TISE-964661 format. One record per residue (C-alpha): x, y, z. Coordinates in Angstrom, 1 decimal. Each point is the difference from the previous one (the first is absolute). Layout:
REM residues N
(site (X,Y,Z));
...
END
This chain:
REM residues 317
(site (70.1,119.2,17.0));
(site (2.3,2.9,-0.8));
(site (-1.0,2.3,2.8));
(site (-2.4,0.1,2.9));
(site (-2.5,2.8,-0.7));
(site (-3.0,-0.8,2.2));
(site (-1.0,-2.2,2.9));
(site (-3.5,-1.1,1.2));
(site (0.2,-1.9,3.2));
(site (-2.7,-0.7,2.5));
(site (1.8,-0.3,3.3));
(site (-1.6,-0.9,3.4));
(site (-1.5,3.0,1.8));
(site (0.6,2.2,-3.1));
(site (-1.6,3.4,0.7));
(site (1.3,2.1,-2.9));
(site (2.2,-0.1,-3.1));
(site (1.7,3.0,-1.5));
(site (1.9,0.1,-3.3));
(site (2.7,2.7,0.0));
(site (2.3,1.0,-2.8));
(site (2.3,-2.9,0.7));
(site (-1.3,-2.0,3.0));
(site (-3.1,-2.0,0.7));
(site (-0.9,0.5,3.6));
(site (-2.3,-2.3,1.9));
(site (-1.3,1.0,3.4));
(site (-0.5,-2.9,2.4));
(site (-2.3,0.2,3.0));
(site (0.4,3.8,-0.1));
(site (3.4,-0.5,1.8));
(site (2.5,-1.3,-2.5));
(site (1.1,0.8,-3.6));
(site (1.1,-2.5,-2.6));
(site (2.0,2.0,-2.5));
(site (0.8,-1.7,-3.3));
(site (2.6,1.8,-2.1));
(site (-1.1,-0.6,-3.6));
(site (2.0,0.7,-3.1));
(site (-2.0,3.0,-0.9));
(site (1.9,3.2,-0.6));
(site (-1.2,3.6,0.1));
(site (1.5,3.3,-1.0));
(site (-1.6,3.5,0.2));
(site (-2.7,-1.6,2.1));
(site (-1.0,-2.2,-2.9));
(site (0.2,-3.8,0.0));
(site (1.7,-1.0,-3.2));
(site (-1.6,-2.7,-2.2));
(site (2.6,-2.7,0.5));
(site (1.5,-1.6,3.1));
(site (3.7,-0.4,0.7));
(site (1.1,-3.5,0.8));
(site (1.6,-0.4,3.5));
(site (-0.7,3.6,0.9));
(site (-2.4,-1.0,2.8));
(site (2.5,-2.4,1.5));
(site (2.8,2.6,-0.2));
(site (-2.2,2.7,1.8));
(site (-1.2,-2.4,2.6));
(site (3.3,-1.4,0.9));
(site (1.9,3.3,0.2));
(site (-2.8,1.6,2.0));
(site (-0.1,-2.9,2.4));
(site (3.8,0.2,0.6));
(site (-0.1,3.7,0.7));
(site (-3.0,-0.3,2.3));
(site (2.0,-2.5,2.1));
(site (3.1,2.2,-0.2));
(site (-1.8,3.1,1.2));
(site (-2.3,-1.3,2.7));
(site (2.3,1.5,2.7));
(site (-0.8,3.4,-1.4));
(site (-3.7,-0.2,-0.3));
(site (-2.5,-2.9,0.5));
(site (-1.3,-1.3,-3.3));
(site (-3.1,-1.8,-1.2));
(site (1.7,-3.2,-1.1));
(site (-0.7,-3.3,1.8));
(site (1.5,-2.4,-2.6));
(site (0.8,-0.5,-3.7));
(site (-1.4,-3.5,-0.6));
(site (0.6,0.1,-3.7));
(site (2.5,1.8,-2.3));
(site (-2.8,2.2,-1.2));
(site (-2.0,0.4,3.2));
(site (0.2,1.9,3.3));
(site (-2.5,-0.5,2.8));
(site (-0.3,2.7,2.7));
(site (-2.0,2.2,2.2));
(site (-2.8,2.2,-1.4));
(site (0.7,3.6,1.0));
(site (-1.9,3.2,-0.8));
(site (2.2,1.8,-2.5));
(site (0.9,3.6,0.3));
(site (-1.3,2.1,-2.9));
(site (3.5,1.1,-1.0));
(site (3.1,-1.7,-1.4));
(site (3.4,1.1,1.2));
(site (2.4,0.6,-2.9));
(site (3.7,0.3,1.1));
(site (2.4,1.5,-2.5));
(site (3.7,0.0,0.3));
(site (0.6,1.3,-3.6));
(site (-1.6,2.3,-2.4));
(site (-1.4,-2.2,-2.8));
(site (-3.1,-1.5,-1.5));
(site (-3.2,2.1,0.5));
(site (1.8,2.3,2.5));
(site (2.5,0.9,-2.7));
(site (-2.7,0.5,-2.6));
(site (-1.7,2.5,2.4));
(site (3.3,1.7,0.8));
(site (0.9,0.3,-3.7));
(site (-3.4,1.6,-0.5));
(site (0.9,2.7,2.5));
(site (-1.2,-1.4,3.4));
(site (2.2,0.9,2.9));
(site (-2.1,-1.6,2.7));
(site (-0.9,-3.7,-0.1));
(site (-3.1,-0.7,2.1));
(site (0.8,3.1,2.1));
(site (3.7,-0.9,0.4));
(site (2.3,2.8,-1.4));
(site (2.5,-1.2,-2.6));
(site (3.0,2.3,-0.9));
(site (0.7,1.4,-3.5));
(site (2.8,-1.5,-2.1));
(site (-0.6,-3.7,0.6));
(site (0.4,-2.5,-2.8));
(site (-1.7,-3.2,-0.7));
(site (0.9,-2.9,2.3));
(site (1.9,2.3,2.4));
(site (-0.3,-1.0,3.7));
(site (-1.9,2.3,2.4));
(site (2.0,1.2,3.0));
(site (-2.3,-2.2,2.1));
(site (-2.8,-2.3,-1.1));
(site (-3.3,1.7,-0.4));
(site (-3.6,-1.2,0.5));
(site (-2.5,0.8,-2.8));
(site (-3.3,-1.6,1.0));
(site (-2.9,-0.9,-2.3));
(site (-3.6,-0.7,0.6));
(site (-0.9,-3.7,-0.2));
(site (-2.4,-0.2,-2.9));
(site (-3.0,-2.1,-0.2));
(site (0.1,-2.6,-2.8));
(site (0.0,1.6,-3.4));
(site (1.1,3.4,1.2));
(site (3.4,1.7,0.0));
(site (2.0,0.6,3.2));
(site (0.4,3.8,0.6));
(site (3.0,1.8,1.4));
(site (-0.7,1.5,3.4));
(site (2.0,1.9,2.6));
(site (0.4,-0.7,3.7));
(site (-1.9,3.1,0.8));
(site (-2.9,-1.0,-2.2));
(site (-0.1,-3.5,1.5));
(site (-0.3,1.5,3.5));
(site (-2.4,2.8,-0.8));
(site (-2.4,-2.4,-1.8));
(site (0.1,-2.5,2.9));
(site (1.2,-2.9,-2.2));
(site (2.5,-0.9,2.7));
(site (0.4,1.4,3.5));
(site (3.2,2.0,0.8));
(site (1.1,-2.7,2.5));
(site (-0.4,-2.8,-2.5));
(site (1.5,1.9,-2.8));
(site (3.2,0.7,2.0));
(site (0.3,-3.7,0.5));
(site (-0.6,-0.7,-3.7));
(site (2.8,2.4,-0.9));
(site (2.4,-1.5,2.5));
(site (-0.8,-3.5,-1.0));
(site (0.4,0.8,-3.7));
(site (3.4,1.7,0.3));
(site (1.3,-2.9,2.2));
(site (-1.3,-2.6,-2.5));
(site (1.7,2.0,-2.8));
(site (3.3,0.0,1.8));
(site (-0.2,-3.8,0.6));
(site (-0.9,-0.6,-3.7));
(site (2.9,2.2,-1.1));
(site (2.4,-1.9,2.2));
(site (-1.1,-3.3,-1.5));
(site (0.1,1.3,-3.5));
(site (3.5,1.4,0.5));
(site (1.2,-3.4,1.1));
(site (-1.2,-1.3,-3.4));
(site (1.5,2.7,-2.1));
(site (-3.3,1.9,-0.4));
(site (-1.3,3.4,1.0));
(site (-3.6,0.2,1.3));
(site (-1.2,3.1,-1.8));
(site (-3.6,0.4,1.1));
(site (-2.8,-2.2,1.4));
(site (-3.4,0.0,1.4));
(site (-1.3,-1.3,3.3));
(site (-3.6,-0.7,1.1));
(site (-1.2,-0.3,3.6));
(site (-3.2,-1.0,1.8));
(site (-1.3,-0.3,3.5));
(site (-1.3,-2.9,1.9));
(site (-1.2,0.3,3.6));
(site (1.6,3.4,0.3));
(site (3.4,-1.2,-1.2));
(site (1.7,1.1,-3.2));
(site (1.2,-2.7,-2.4));
(site (2.0,0.0,-3.2));
(site (-2.2,-1.5,-2.6));
(site (0.1,-1.2,-3.7));
(site (3.3,-0.4,-1.8));
(site (3.4,1.6,0.8));
(site (3.2,0.6,-2.0));
(site (-1.2,-1.8,-3.1));
(site (0.5,1.2,-3.6));
(site (-3.7,1.0,-0.1));
(site (0.3,2.2,3.0));
(site (3.7,1.1,-0.3));
(site (2.6,1.2,-2.3));
(site (3.6,-1.2,0.1));
(site (3.1,1.2,-1.8));
(site (3.2,-2.0,-0.5));
(site (2.6,1.5,2.3));
(site (2.9,-0.7,-2.3));
(site (0.3,2.8,-2.5));
(site (-2.7,2.1,1.6));
(site (2.3,3.1,0.7));
(site (1.5,-0.2,-3.5));
(site (-3.4,-0.1,-1.7));
(site (-1.3,2.8,2.2));
(site (2.9,2.3,-1.0));
(site (-0.4,-0.9,-3.6));
(site (-3.7,0.6,0.0));
(site (-0.5,-3.6,-1.1));
(site (-2.9,-2.3,0.7));
(site (0.5,-2.0,3.1));
(site (-0.1,-3.8,0.0));
(site (-3.0,-0.8,2.1));
(site (-2.1,-2.9,1.2));
(site (-3.6,1.1,0.5));
(site (-3.3,0.2,-1.9));
(site (1.1,3.4,-1.4));
(site (1.3,-1.6,-3.1));
(site (-3.6,-1.2,-0.7));
(site (-1.3,3.5,0.4));
(site (2.7,1.3,-2.3));
(site (-0.9,-2.5,-2.6));
(site (-3.6,1.0,0.2));
(site (0.8,3.7,-0.2));
(site (2.2,-0.7,-3.0));
(site (-3.0,-1.5,-1.6));
(site (-2.3,2.9,0.9));
(site (-1.8,-1.5,3.0));
(site (-0.3,1.6,3.4));
(site (-3.4,-1.3,1.1));
(site (-1.9,2.9,-1.4));
(site (-3.5,-0.4,-1.4));
(site (0.0,-1.1,-3.6));
(site (3.6,-1.3,0.1));
(site (0.6,-3.6,-1.0));
(site (2.5,-2.4,1.7));
(site (2.7,-0.9,-2.5));
(site (0.2,-3.6,-1.2));
(site (1.7,-2.2,2.7));
(site (2.0,-2.3,-2.2));
(site (1.4,-3.3,1.3));
(site (3.4,1.7,-0.1));
(site (-1.2,2.9,2.2));
(site (-1.7,-2.3,2.5));
(site (3.1,-2.2,0.2));
(site (2.3,3.0,0.5));
(site (-2.2,1.3,2.8));
(site (0.0,-3.4,1.7));
(site (3.8,-0.2,-0.3));
(site (0.3,3.4,1.7));
(site (-2.1,-1.0,2.9));
(site (2.0,-3.2,0.5));
(site (3.2,2.0,-0.3));
(site (-1.0,2.3,2.8));
(site (-1.0,-3.0,2.2));
(site (3.5,-1.5,-0.4));
(site (1.7,3.3,0.6));
(site (-1.9,1.0,3.1));
(site (0.0,-3.5,1.6));
(site (3.4,-1.3,-1.2));
(site (-1.7,-3.3,-0.9));
(site (-0.9,-1.7,-3.2));
(site (-3.7,0.3,-0.8));
(site (-1.7,-3.4,-0.1));
(site (-3.0,0.1,-2.3));
(site (-3.2,-1.8,1.1));
(site (-1.6,-2.2,-2.6));
(site (-2.6,1.6,-2.2));
(site (-2.1,-3.0,-0.7));
(site (-3.6,-1.3,0.5));
(site (0.7,-0.6,3.7));
(site (0.9,3.6,0.7));
(site (-3.4,1.1,1.4));
(site (-0.4,-3.3,1.8));
(site (3.4,0.5,1.8));
(site (-0.9,3.5,1.0));
(site (-3.4,-1.0,1.3));
(site (1.5,-3.0,1.9));
(site (2.7,2.1,1.7));
(site (-2.5,2.7,1.0));
(site (-2.5,-2.5,1.4));
(site (2.7,-1.6,2.1));
(site (1.0,3.4,1.4));
(site (-3.6,1.1,0.7));
(site (-0.6,-3.3,1.9));
(site (2.7,1.1,2.4));
(site (-1.3,3.5,0.8));
(site (-3.8,-0.2,-0.2));
END
């Protein structure tokens, strides 16, 4: 087994299963979620045809660490991580928006800016900025949270409130939580010689209380630059050394794929797959300061995951 692409478990009191772009999510007793981070990879809202070995483990373990490390800022959905590829937690009703926090002008924001935009999701951006330049203060550029198969859409704070997607009271909290989480993530990244460039946060509600949900500060949800050499590269107009999924998007764009109808995903050779896997592991080791320990990919992988989940569920249901 080279990568874990799909799971199909039948857990006690299973009420629903949802297959996202990356995670398989099992709802238990309409109270708890079992979230399995598979090795699927997506870009431009398209799931690519090949999985990336160890990607699921990297995502799950980084997210689990940051959920623990930020629980003093905002409550989160996590109860436990019983397996390197699994988190079990509370089921919350998600807000219909994702909170994107940007500290630097890059990625899709830079592409829009270069095309002439001087407001990002309703946030004014000054003339004369260059790619990868920091904003004076981090900005929030929300998106709608798309249903499966649809694209997230940029949206402004004013549009969110006027459409009733989120109440003004709740949105003020989402903004405050997002900026506080971004500050904490930036502090941790700086300690490891990295810059947290931008990231997304998702929130939900349970019994009237807001929770941070899903993943946090992973290479799928965040972009990191290497701190060393950042200023020199910025002044020279050079490409920044980064650790994120952006290099996957760039490889796809270089091969004429941006998720549009009629476009074909370029061939994912073993060399491409291996290089993506190596980049994910590199980020894990940078952000945690620890050597990544690969879980075995053998015939017992699914048995191990199921066993660990069943033991966890026996303790909470």
